[in-house]
C-alpha positions in Angstrom: 17.3 31.9 7.7 14.4 34.4 7.2 10.6 33.4 7.0 10.6 34.8 3.2 13.7 32.7 2.3 12.4 29.5 3.9 9.1 30.0 1.8 11.0 30.4 -1.3 12.7 27.6 -1.0 9.8 25.3 -0.2 7.8 26.7 -3.2 11.1 26.1 -5.4 11.1 22.4 -4.2 7.2 22.0 -5.2 7.9 23.3 -8.8 10.3 20.6 -9.2 8.1 18.0 -7.8 5.5 19.2 -10.1 7.6 18.6 -13.0 8.9 15.4 -12.4 7.2 12.7 -14.7 6.0 9.5 -13.0 7.9 6.2 -14.0 6.7 3.1 -15.1 6.0 0.2 -12.6 5.5 -3.2 -13.2 5.0 -6.5 -11.1 5.2 -10.4 -12.9 3.2 -13.1 -13.9 3.9 -15.8 -11.3 1.5 -16.8 -8.4 2.9 -14.4 -5.9 1.3 -11.0 -7.3 -2.1 -11.4 -8.5 -3.5 -10.8 -5.2 -0.7 -8.6 -3.8 -2.2 -6.1 -1.9 -0.9 -2.4 -2.3 -3.2 -0.8 0.6 -2.2 2.3 1.9 -3.0 3.2 5.8 -2.9 6.6 7.3 -0.5 6.5 9.9 -2.1 7.6 13.6 -4.7 5.9 15.5 -6.3 9.3 15.8 -6.7 9.6 11.8 -7.5 5.5 11.9 -10.2 6.1 14.3 -11.9 9.1 12.2 -12.0 6.8 8.8 -8.4 7.6 7.9 -9.6 10.9 7.1 -6.7 13.4 7.7 -5.4 15.3 4.8 -7.4 18.2 5.8 -7.0 17.7 9.5 -3.0 16.9 9.4 -2.4 18.7 12.7 -0.2 16.3 14.7 3.4 14.8 13.9 1.7 12.1 11.3 1.3 15.2 8.8 4.6 14.3 7.5 2.7 11.6 5.5 -0.8 12.5 5.5 0.0 16.0 4.4 3.1 17.9 5.2 1.8 21.2 5.1 0.1 20.6 8.2 3.1 20.0 10.2 3.7 23.6 11.0 0.3 23.6 13.0 2.9 22.0 15.7 3.4 24.9 18.5 5.7 22.4 20.6 8.5 19.7 19.9 7.1 16.4 19.5 8.3 12.5 19.6 5.2 10.4 18.2 4.9 6.6 17.7 2.7 4.0 16.4 2.4 0.3 16.7 -0.3 -1.9 15.1 -1.6 -5.2 14.8 -2.8 -6.3 11.2 -4.7 -9.4 10.4 -3.7 -9.5 6.6 -6.5 -11.9 4.7 -5.7 -12.9 0.9 -8.2 -14.7 -0.7 -7.2 -17.1 -3.4 -8.8 -19.7 -5.4 -6.6 -22.5 -4.3 -8.8 -25.8 -3.7 -8.9 -28.5 -6.3 -12.3 -27.3 -7.7 -12.0 -23.3 -6.9 -11.6 -22.8 -10.7 -15.0 -23.9 -11.4 -17.0 -23.2 -8.0 -15.6 -20.1 -7.3 -15.2 -20.4 -3.9 -12.2 -18.9 -2.7 -9.8 -20.1 0.5 -8.7 -17.6 2.7 -5.2 -17.1 3.9 -4.5 -14.9 6.8 -1.7 -13.8 9.1 -1.4 -11.6 11.9 1.3 -9.0 11.7 2.7 -6.8 14.7 4.9 -3.9 13.8 6.2 -0.5 15.1 4.9 1.2 12.1 5.6 5.1 12.7 8.0 6.7 14.3 8.7 10.8 14.0 10.3 13.9 15.8 9.0 17.1 14.8 9.7 20.6 16.0 8.4 24.1 15.1 11.3 26.9 14.3 9.7 29.9 15.1 6.0 30.8 14.5 6.1 29.9 10.7 8.4 27.2 10.3 8.3 23.3 11.2 10.6 20.6 10.4 10.5 16.7 11.3 12.2 13.4 10.8 10.1 10.0 10.3 10.4 6.4 9.8 7.3 4.9 8.3 6.2 1.6 7.4 4.2 1.7 4.3 4.3 -1.8 3.6 4.4 -5.0 5.2 2.8 -7.8 3.3 3.5 -11.4 4.5 1.9 -14.3 3.0 2.0 -18.3 3.0 -0.3 -20.1 0.5 -0.9 -23.5 -1.3 -2.6 -24.1 -4.5 -3.7 -27.6 -5.2 -3.8 -29.0 -8.8 -6.7 -27.2 -10.5 -7.8 -28.0 -14.0 -7.9 -25.3 -16.4 -11.2 -24.0 -17.2 -12.4 -24.3 -21.0 -8.7 -26.0 -21.9 -9.4 -28.5 -24.8 -6.1 -30.5 -23.9 -6.9 -30.7 -20.2 -4.0 -28.7 -19.0 -4.3 -28.5 -14.9 -2.1 -26.0 -12.8 0.7 -27.4 -11.2 0.4 -27.3 -7.0 2.2 -24.3 -5.8 3.7 -23.9 -2.3 4.3 -20.3 -2.1 5.7 -17.4 0.8 6.1 -13.6 0.1 7.5 -11.2 3.0 7.5 -7.7 1.5 8.3 -4.8 4.0 8.8 -1.0 2.8 9.9 1.7 4.9 10.2 5.3 4.4 12.8 7.6 5.9 11.8 10.9 5.6 12.4 14.9 6.1 9.9 17.1 6.2 9.7 21.2 5.9 6.7 22.7 6.4 5.6 26.9 6.4 2.9 29.3 6.9 3.5 31.4 3.8 0.5 33.3 4.4 -1.4 33.9 7.3 -4.4 31.4 6.2 -2.2 29.2 3.8 0.3 26.6 4.8 2.9 24.3 2.4 4.9 21.6 3.1 7.3 19.0 1.6 8.8 16.0 2.3 11.9 14.1 0.6 12.4 10.5 1.5 15.1 7.5 0.9 12.8 4.4 0.7 13.9 1.0 1.5 11.8 -2.2 0.0 13.0 -5.8 1.7 11.4 -8.3 -0.9 11.5 -12.0 -0.6 9.5 -14.6 -2.1 9.6 -18.2 -3.2 6.9 -20.0 -5.4 7.5 -23.9 -5.6 5.7 -25.5 -8.4 5.9 -29.4 -8.0 4.7 -31.9 -11.3 1.2 -33.5 -11.3 0.0 -36.8 -11.1 -3.0 -38.3 -12.8 -5.7 -41.1 -12.0 -6.4 -39.4 -9.8 -4.9 -36.0 -10.0 -2.9 -34.9 -7.3 0.7 -33.4 -6.1 3.4 -35.4 -7.2 6.1 -34.0 -4.7 8.4 -34.0 -7.3 9.8 -30.2 -7.9 9.0 -29.0 -11.3 10.4 -25.1 -11.3 10.5 -22.5 -8.5 10.6 -18.5 -9.0 12.3 -16.1 -6.1 12.9 -12.8 -5.4 15.5 -12.4 -3.0 16.8 -8.5 -3.1 16.9 -5.1 -0.7 16.4 -2.1 -2.9 16.4 1.9 -2.2 14.8 4.6 -4.1 13.4 8.0 -3.7 10.1 9.4 -3.4 8.6 13.1 -2.9 5.3 14.3 -1.6 3.9 18.0 -1.2 0.7 19.3 0.3 -1.2 22.7 1.1 -3.1 23.8 3.8 -6.0 26.5 3.4 -7.6 27.3 7.0 -10.0 30.5 6.1 -11.3 30.5 9.4 -11.0 28.5 13.1 -13.8 26.2 11.6 -12.8 25.3 8.1 -9.3 23.6 7.0 -9.1 22.1 3.4 -6.1 19.9 2.5 -4.3 18.9 -0.7 -1.2 16.0 -1.2 0.1 14.8 -4.0 2.8 11.8 -3.4 5.5 10.7 -6.1 6.0 7.3 -4.7 9.4 5.2 -4.8 10.2 3.1 -8.0 11.9 0.0 -6.8 13.9 -1.9 -9.2 14.8 -5.6 -8.3 14.9 -8.9 -10.2 13.2 -12.3 -10.1 14.8 -15.7 -10.9 13.4 -18.7 -12.4 15.0 -22.3 -11.4 13.9 -25.6 -12.7 14.7 -29.5 -11.8 16.4 -31.3 -14.4 15.5 -34.7 -13.3 12.9 -36.9 -15.2 10.9 -37.9 -11.8 13.2 -37.3 -9.2 14.6 -34.4 -7.4 17.8 -33.1 -8.4 19.1 -29.8 -7.8 17.6 -27.2 -9.7 19.3 -25.2 -12.4 19.2 -22.0 -13.9 16.7 -21.0 -16.4 17.8 -19.4 -19.9 17.5 -15.9 -19.6 17.0 -15.3 -15.8 17.1 -13.6 -13.9 14.7 -11.0 -15.4 14.0 -7.5 -14.2 11.1 -6.5 -12.2 9.8 -3.3 -11.1 7.8 -3.1 -7.9 6.9 0.4 -7.5 4.2 2.2 -5.2 1.4 4.2 -7.2 1.6 8.1 -7.3 -1.6 9.3 -5.1 -3.5 12.5 -5.2 -5.7 13.7 -2.3 -7.9 16.2 -1.0 -9.3 16.8 2.5 -12.0 18.8 4.4 -12.0 19.2 8.0 -15.0 21.0 9.7 -15.2 22.0 13.4 -18.7 23.4 13.8 -18.3 23.7 17.5 -15.9 23.3 20.4 -16.7 19.5 21.3 -16.8 18.4 17.0 -14.8 17.8 14.3 -15.5 16.5 11.1 -13.2 15.1 8.1 -13.6 14.0 4.6 -10.9 12.9 2.1 -10.8 11.9 -1.4 -7.7 10.0 -2.8 -6.9 9.2 -6.6 -4.8 6.1 -6.8 -2.7 5.4 -10.0 -2.8 1.7 -9.8 -2.6 1.3 -13.8 1.1 2.5 -13.4 1.9 -1.3 -11.7 1.6 -2.7 -15.0 2.9 -0.1 -17.5 6.3 -2.5 -17.3 5.1 -5.9 -16.5 7.3 -8.5 -16.5 6.2 -11.7 -18.0 7.8 -14.9 -16.1 5.5 -17.5 -17.7 4.2 -17.8 -21.3 6.9 -15.1 -22.8 6.3 -16.5 -26.2 2.9 -15.9 -26.5 1.6 -13.6 -24.0 1.9 -9.6 -24.5 2.5 -7.3 -21.3 -0.4 -5.0 -22.7 -2.7 -7.5 -21.8 -2.3 -7.0 -17.9 -4.6 -4.0 -16.7 -5.5 -2.6 -13.4 -7.6 0.5 -13.0 -7.2 3.5 -11.3 -9.5 4.1 -8.4 -10.4 6.7 -5.7 -11.1 6.2 -2.5 -13.3 7.7 0.0 -12.7 8.4 3.6 -15.0 10.2 6.6 -14.9 10.2 9.9 -16.0 12.4 13.1 -14.4 13.1 16.7 -16.2 14.4 19.7 -14.7 15.6 23.0 -16.6 14.2 26.1 -14.8 16.4 28.8 -12.5 19.8 29.3 -10.9 18.6 32.1 -7.1 17.6 33.0 -7.6 14.3 30.8 -10.0 15.3 28.1 -11.3 11.8 26.6 -12.2 11.9 22.9 -14.4 9.3 20.6 -14.3 8.6 16.9 -16.0 6.6 14.5 -15.6 6.7 10.7 -15.5 4.8 7.1 -13.6 4.2 4.1 -13.9 2.3 0.9 -11.1 0.6 -1.0 -12.2 -0.1 -4.4 -10.8 -3.4 -6.1 -7.8 -2.9 -7.7 -6.6 -6.3 -8.7 -4.9 -6.8 -11.9 -7.1 -8.0 -15.0 -6.3 -10.1 -18.1 -7.3 -9.3 -21.4 -7.6 -12.1 -24.5 -6.3 -11.4 -27.9 -9.6 -11.1 -30.2 -7.6 -12.6 -33.2 -7.4 -16.6 -34.1 -4.8 -18.3 -31.7 -2.5 -21.2 -32.0 -3.3 -24.0 -29.4 -0.3 -22.9 -27.4 -1.1 -19.2 -27.6 -4.8 -20.0 -26.4 -4.0 -22.3 -24.0 -1.8 -19.7 -22.2 -4.6 -17.2 -22.2 -6.8 -19.5 -20.6 -4.7 -19.9 -18.0 -4.0 -16.3 -17.4 -7.4 -15.8 -17.6 -8.1 -18.4 -14.6 -5.7 -16.5 -12.3 -6.5 -12.8 -13.0 -10.4 -13.1 -13.9 -12.2 -15.4 -12.0 -11.8 -14.1 -8.3 -14.7 -11.8 -7.2 -13.9 -8.3 -7.6 -15.8 -5.7 -5.2 -15.3 -2.6 -3.1 -14.5 -3.2 0.2 -16.0 -0.8 3.0 -14.8 -0.8 6.3 -15.6 1.1 9.3 -13.3 2.2 12.5 -13.9 3.2 16.0 -11.4 5.1 18.4 -10.5 6.9 21.6 -8.0 9.5 22.8 -6.8 10.9 26.0 -5.1 13.8 26.3 -2.6 14.0 29.5 -2.3 17.8 30.0 -0.2 19.6 27.3 2.6 16.9 27.4 0.8 13.9 25.7 -2.0 12.2 23.8 -2.8 8.5 23.8 -4.9 7.1 21.0 -6.4 3.9 20.1 -8.3 2.8 16.9 -9.9 -0.6 15.6 -10.2 -1.0 11.8 -13.1 -3.1 12.0 -11.9 -6.8 10.9 -8.6 -5.8 9.8 -6.3 -3.8 12.2 -5.8 -2.6 16.0 -3.7 0.6 15.8 -2.2 2.7 18.9 -0.3 5.4 18.8 1.5 8.2 21.3 2.6 11.7 20.8 5.1 13.3 23.7 5.3 17.0 23.5 8.3 18.9 25.2 8.9 22.5 26.3 
């Protein structure tokens, strides 16, 4: 295959991707999802050490995810892998008085994973290909919610106590092709199959009053237990006007997963009996990865320094376009649930401390994670008592927890062992530790 023909194939693929419309996405209104975290991390310890800014640089095997156009920068075949430890923290208004004091309880879990593996190789001087396995989601949580009075409820409604667990893992299996279509312009595309393993269980018990407490008698439970697959696409471009400047662009069309959620209830009156199926359940639920659009700039003012800046627009609003109502179906409307789109900012720097046989690199950076939790909007018209009570419960679930933009710092280091291997470390402060290694072959 000639270089000209390969470039035409890549450009044709871009045209198809640009013409593809984004599908609807959704979650449900049980207690698992209000604090569900879709936080997209950039693979590779080098990128993480530099504030996760890599769209403009994208010069190693992780370009398959960060910006496919950068893969053609490789001059040798490479095997690359990443392992990381994540301390996942989820704030919930869980205590008996939390809906009035607004003091959250943090539920945390340490998660270890092989999160990236890639094999990439150049073909000639103007084409490169790669195969990637990337874990883009690993959300694990166990939580307990105590009986809590619903603020403002005129009938004294109380939330049932909940014991919940969630385990959602998303993995991409992708093929990337990248081409230098012009001396200063690279383009690339990644086509992938994605697998979502989704397991959740939320058990709600009846409440005893005077004093208010958990009865230990199951009222109902919701659950998801499914493994589904969906396709995704990303494409990127990288423009290098000179050796000191690199500008990158990436557009990601995320996978649209279709699963279902079940509701079962206890038919016993004050005793635990085997649960029975709720009428009309299971119901379809879409768990979709938001589309993303990113721009990046990399600057090399001298032989020792690199600076990188990224901005990424994430379409979180798509998560509620087809929202699934598990509770309150008779009075609530799916249009009452919204999420704002957000723009993340990333910035970082790298300095080379030596130029011997084992160069050492130090890195630091910062990035923002704007709040993207679901918000509930009540109706402006006069409501029935049942409808009003349902709206008060949804307001308490979705609107009372404090919303703020998270800002995190990063630090990292790297070591190059000749032309064959690079080992990198990164620490995302109070969140994540990442180790990655790239092994090059002749």
